[in-house]
LUMVEXKE-166127 format. One record per residue (C-alpha): x, y, z; chain. Coordinates in pm, 1 decimal, padded with zeros to 6 digits. Layout:
<sites>
((X; Y; Z); "A")
...
</sites>
This chain:
<sites>
((12510.2; 04260.3; 12674.8); "A")
((12711.6; 04134.2; 12376.1); "A")
((12855.9; 03789.3; 12379.1); "A")
((13217.1; 03758.6; 12270.0); "A")
((13319.8; 03461.0; 12066.1); "A")
((13677.4; 03332.2; 12102.8); "A")
((13879.6; 03326.1; 11788.6); "A")
((14129.1; 03039.9; 11760.7); "A")
((14476.9; 03190.1; 11709.1); "A")
((14801.9; 03045.0; 11604.0); "A")
((14978.1; 03109.8; 11933.2); "A")
((14877.0; 03063.1; 12298.8); "A")
((14733.4; 03355.3; 12480.6); "A")
((15057.9; 03435.2; 12658.3); "A")
((15217.9; 03519.5; 12327.7); "A")
((14934.6; 03739.9; 12208.3); "A")
((14952.7; 04090.6; 12346.7); "A")
((14630.9; 04199.7; 12174.3); "A")
((14275.2; 04089.8; 12203.5); "A")
((14229.8; 03752.6; 12048.4); "A")
((13891.5; 03863.7; 11902.5); "A")
((14083.8; 04114.3; 11683.8); "A")
((14353.2; 03867.2; 11588.1); "A")
((14312.4; 03677.3; 11272.6); "A")
((14507.8; 03383.8; 11132.3); "A")
((14724.2; 03484.5; 10847.5); "A")
((14895.8; 03200.7; 10661.4); "A")
((15259.0; 03237.6; 10585.5); "A")
((15388.5; 03269.8; 10222.5); "A")
((15506.4; 02917.7; 10210.5); "A")
((15157.4; 02783.3; 10283.4); "A")
((15004.5; 02909.3; 09964.8); "A")
((14824.5; 02633.4; 09769.5); "A")
((14640.2; 02596.6; 09445.8); "A")
((14632.7; 02854.9; 09166.7); "A")
((14834.2; 03124.2; 09346.4); "A")
((15119.5; 02877.6; 09413.5); "A")
((15125.8; 02753.2; 09052.9); "A")
((15125.4; 03115.1; 08931.4); "A")
((15418.9; 03192.1; 09156.6); "A")
((15607.5; 02891.0; 09019.9); "A")
((15543.3; 02985.8; 08665.9); "A")
((15660.1; 03332.2; 08729.3); "A")
((15978.6; 03196.4; 08898.2); "A")
((16043.2; 02961.0; 08601.5); "A")
((16000.4; 03250.6; 08360.0); "A")
((16235.7; 03467.2; 08555.5); "A")
((16501.1; 03184.8; 08566.9); "A")
((16467.0; 03128.5; 08195.3); "A")
((16511.5; 03503.5; 08132.8); "A")
((16820.6; 03497.0; 08355.9); "A")
((16971.0; 03202.7; 08171.3); "A")
((16890.8; 03367.8; 07840.4); "A")
((17065.1; 03695.2; 07942.1); "A")
((17370.0; 03506.8; 08077.3); "A")
((17395.5; 03327.3; 07747.5); "A")
((17372.5; 03649.9; 07548.1); "A")
((17630.7; 03810.8; 07768.0); "A")
((17880.1; 03520.8; 07729.9); "A")
((17848.9; 03515.7; 07350.7); "A")
((17892.8; 03893.9; 07347.9); "A")
((18205.4; 03863.0; 07564.8); "A")
((18341.3; 03599.6; 07329.0); "A")
((18276.6; 03835.1; 07025.4); "A")
((18446.5; 04122.1; 07215.8); "A")
((18748.3; 03909.7; 07289.9); "A")
((18790.2; 03810.9; 06923.0); "A")
((18753.5; 04170.9; 06808.8); "A")
((18988.3; 04291.1; 07067.1); "A")
((19252.8; 04037.3; 06957.1); "A")
((19215.4; 04148.0; 06592.4); "A")
((19259.5; 04510.2; 06712.3); "A")
((19569.9; 04446.4; 06910.1); "A")
((19727.9; 04245.5; 06613.0); "A")
((19665.8; 04543.2; 06388.0); "A")
((19823.4; 04775.5; 06646.6); "A")
((20117.9; 04538.8; 06671.6); "A")
((20172.2; 04529.4; 06298.8); "A")
((20150.1; 04910.1; 06282.2); "A")
((20409.4; 04937.0; 06560.5); "A")
((20647.5; 04701.9; 06386.1); "A")
((20620.3; 04891.1; 06068.9); "A")
((20677.9; 05216.4; 06243.9); "A")
((20982.4; 05068.3; 06432.6); "A")
((21146.7; 04937.2; 06106.4); "A")
((21085.0; 05272.8; 05938.1); "A")
((21255.8; 05478.6; 06212.6); "A")
((21525.0; 05227.3; 06310.2); "A")
</sites>
């Protein structure tokens, strides 16, 4: 006859619908400690830095596009004025 040892679970027996001997405690993601947690924080910091870098790049690119667009429209305006004077 085998003797069953009772495994301590997170929840009382009433909430566990399976055999407690087969149920194992699994910590949640927020309970990570040590190296894994630091590794996650470093990855998150790197991701945030990349996001900030890409946002900065996008904003400078938008500014350059606005300047080029303004120059282009001034050129079109001068051309339209010359054309209007020529055919008026």
